[in-house]
N, C-alpha and C positions, 0 to 999 in steps of 0.2 A: 499808231493806227487805232488803238483803243480810244484814245482821246478824240481822234477825228470822228470815230463812230458816235461818241457822246455828243460832239458838236452837231452832227447832222440830225441825230435824234432830237436833241434839244430844240433845234430850229423847227422841226416838224411839230413838236409839242406847242411851241409858241404860236405857230400857224393854227394849230388845232384849237387852242384855248383863248388866245389873245388877238389872232388875226395877223395876216401877213404884213400889214402896214404898221404894226405896233413897233415902237422903238423905246429902248430904255433911256430914261433921263435921270441923271444923278440926283437932282433936287426934288424929284417928283415922287409922291407916294405910290408904291407899286400895288397892283391888284393882288388879291389873295391867290389867284391862279398862278401868278408869276412866282410867288414864294413857294407854292406847292411844287411847281416844276423844279425849282432849285433843290428842294428836299430830295427829289429822285436821284440827283447826281452828286450828293455829298460823298466825300471820300470815307465812307463808313461801310462796314460789311452789311449792315441792316438796311441800306438804301438800295432801292430796286435797280437803279442803273449806275451804281458806283463802279469804279474801276476794279474793285475787288470782285464784284459779281460778274463783270464782263470777263475777267481773266479766268474765273472759276468755270463759267459757262463754256469757255473756249476749250476746256479739257474734253468736253463731250464732242468737240469738233476735231479732236486729235492734236490739240495744241497744249503742251505743258505750260505751267505757270512760268512766265518769263520768256517763252518762245515767241518768235516773230510772227505777227498776224498779218495776213494780206487783206485786201478789201473784201474779198468774197467771204472769208472766215468771219470778219466783223459783221457782215450782212446777215450771215446765218445766226450769229449770236443775237443780234437785234430781233430777228424773227422769233427766236425762242422766247426772248424776254416778253414780247407782246402778249403771249399766251397767259401770262401770270399778272398782267397789269390791268386791273378792272377799272381804275379811275380814269386813265387816259383813253381806254377803249379804242385802241388803235390797231387796225389790221396792217400787217407787214407782209408784203409779197416780194420774194426774191426770185428773179427770173433765172431760168436754167437754159444752158445751151444757146445763149444770145437770143432767146425767144420770149416775148411777153404774150401771154395767152389771155385774150379778153374774157373768154368764157370763165376761166378760173377766177379772175379778179371779180367779175360780177357775182359769182356764187359766193365768194368770200365776203364781199362787202354789202350785198343785199340781205338785210336782216329784217325781221318782223318788228314793228313798232312796239314800244314798251306797253305791256298790258295785253298784247295780242296773244292768241292761242299759240303756244309754242310746241304743240304736239308734233307738228311737222316743221323741222327747222330748215328744211330746204326751201329756197325761194321758188315761187310759182314758175311753171314752165314758161309763162309769157315773159319772164324776166331774164331768161338765159340769153347769152350773147348771140346764140345762133339765130334767134328770131327777134332781136331787139330792133326797134325803129325809133324815130324821133317823136312818135306819138306819146302823149302823156300816159296812156294806159299801160305802157311798157316800162315806166319808170319804177325804180325800187320803192317799196313802201317806206323803207328807211335805209340810209347809206351809212355804213361804218367808215369813218375817216381812214384813209389809206396812205401808208408810206410804201412807195415802190422803189426797190433798189435793183439796179441792172448792172451786175458785174460783167466786165468786158476785158478782153485781151486785144489790144489795138495794134499789135505787132509782136515781133519776137524779142529783140533786145532793146528796141526803141519804138516809139510810136510811128506807125506808117502814115506818111503825109496825106494819104488819100482820105483819112478819117478826120483830119483837123477841122475842116469847115463844119462837118456834121456835129463834131464834139462841141465846138463853140456855139452852134445853133441851140444846143440843149440848154445852155445858160440863159438864153433869151426867153425861154418858155416861162410863162407866169407860174407854172407849177414846180419850177426847178428848186431843188435844195442843194444844188452844187454837186460836187464829186469828191469821192475819197481816192487818194492816190499819193504820188510823191516822186522822189528821185533819189538814186544812190542811197537806198536804205533809210531815207528820211520820209516820214509820212506827213502829208499836208491835207488840209481841208480847202478845196478849191471852191471859190464863191463867185467867180466871174472872169472876164478877160478884157484886155485892152489891146487891140490889134492882135499880134501873135504872142502877147504876154499873158500868162495866166495870173490871176489875183488869188492869193491864198492866205489862210490863217495858219500860223505855225504853233502846233501843240507843244513844242519844246520850250516855249517861253514860260519861265517859272511864274507862278501866281501865289499870292499869300493864302495859306490854308485858313478856311473859315468853317466853324461848326455852328450853325444857326440855332441849335438846341442849347448850347452852352453859353453863347454870347447874347446878351440883351441888345446890344447895338451891333448891327451887322453892316460891314462895308461891302455892299453888293457889287461895287466896282470890280472887285477881284474876280467876279464871274464873267466879266466882259473884257473886250480888247483894250489893253493898256498901251498898245503900240499900233501904228498904222499897218494895214495889211501889206504883205510883200508881193513881189512879182518875180516870175521866172519865165523863160522861153518855153513855149509849148513843145518845142522840139526836144527839150530835156526831160519831158514827162516820161516816167516809167509806163510801159504799155499796159500794165495791170491796174485797172481803175474800176470804180463803181459809181454810176450815176444815181442820184437820188431825186425823187419827185414826191409831192404831197398833194392829195386831193381831198378837200374837206367835204365836197358834195359830188354826187354822181356827174353833174354837168361839168365839173372841173376835169374829170377823167375823160368824158366824151370829147371835150374840147382838146385835151392833150392828144387823144388818138387822131383827131383831125390834123393837128399840127405835125405829128410824126409822119402821117401819110404824106403830107405836103412837103416837109422839109428834110426828113431823114430817109424815107423809103424811096425817094426820087434818085438816090445815088445808085450807081451800078454795083459798087462794093459797099454794102450796108453795114453799119455798126451793129445793129441788132434788127430782129424781125418783130413785127406786130401782127399777130394772127388771130383770127376769130376763135378757132378751137385747135386742139392738138391734131397734128396730121395723123392720118390712119396708118396702121402698120404696113399696109400694102404700098404706101407711097414713100416709105423709108428704105433707102438702099441698104443692102447687107454688105458685109465686108467683102463678099465675093462678087458684088455687083449684080446679083441676081434679082 
């Protein structure tokens, strides 16, 4: 699951720096941003997104080194990492209680332009989600690219079939980064579907170790898929998953909200909720039902 988290984050960084349509080509010279992204994931303790750093950060989430990580734990680790990563300048929002709060995301990602007065770091009131509109005056002065992770529990021991169509619909969204999940204690990075088969990358596939600082000639192929993606029935999916989405600009997020309203929230039994702001305490039922 640690490797799957690295995969999702790496894809987000590629979208951030190189664009979603970028593809690696073996014989082509790679941009410097590509090489810098790889540096973040080398298997060395001093690399910001190395497996060493992820395992160590998991200790703060109650997971000892070597202990099994679930999708939600990895999501929380990635969220903490983003706070220390100035170059990628990526906001990471992890939803809680199956609820994505638009207001929280807007406040996190609406930042002042470089060189602006930073005395007041909060976005102007006109930028909050509660009074946003499609008018240009309410757009963020600057948008911090966002990685949104939505941890979900889609059943008890296996995925509830009522969620299948909505789950597949998420892969169709242009903002999708796939999903973290797996089956029978095997973690996979799911990147799409074909019918009722999920397409995934298997992090258990061994790759040749490379240290770009010690090797003058680097075989970058080892950072990419050496085997074709595999498939599994969606009914075999463990119900504990985490959806990933990336929004380079504010309009990407607004478009995603529209898609969720149209395709996800139409279901009677929803995978997750998309709300404008946190519900008031008065509207939250207590354990006694008062």
